[in-house]
N, C-alpha and C positions, 0 to 999 in steps of 0.2 A: 342896467344894460350889460355891464361887464360880467355880472353874475350869470346872466342868461347866455352870453357867449361862452363863458367857461363851462357851464353845464352842457351846452351843445357839443363842445369839443370833447368833453369827458364821455358823454353818451355815445358819440360817434366812434371814439377810440374803443370803448367797451363793445360796441356792436361789431367792429372789425375783429376784435379778439375772439368774440363768441363765434362769429361766422367761420373764422379760421380754425378754431378748436373743433367745432362741429363737423366741418368738412374733413379735417384730419381724422377724427374718430370714424366717420363714415367710410373714408378711404381705407383705413386700417381694418375695419370690420369686413368690407368686401374682399380685401386682400387675404385675410386669414380664412374667411369663409370659402373662397375659391381654392386656396391652398389646401385646406382640409378636405374639400370635396374631391380634388384631383388626387390627393394622397390616398383617400379611401378607395377611389376608383382603381388606382394602380395596385393597391393591396388586394382588392377584389379580383383583379385580373391575374395576379400572381397566385392567389389561392385556387382559382379555377384551373390554371396551368398545372399546378401541383396535383390537383385532384385528377385531371386527365392523365398525367404521367402515372399516377398510382393505379388507375383503372387499366391502362395499357400494360403495366407490369403484371397485374393480377391476371389479365387475359393471356399474356404470354406464359405465365406459370401454369395456368389451367390447360393451355394447349400442350405444353411440355408434359404435364402429368397424364393427359389423355393419350398421347402418342407414346 
């Protein structure tokens, strides 16, 4: 009976540790996934802004050359 109780306590403790570790890993995965996604989004926005600025500069140079 004591062995059964001991094995129950050990298995319950291992279950709690596993659940905690799995939830921690899942939370870290989602955190890094969303961080990476938003980082790429902002990098994409910055690249688009730079391209727009370059296009505007080229158009201004073309207008100056034509006039």
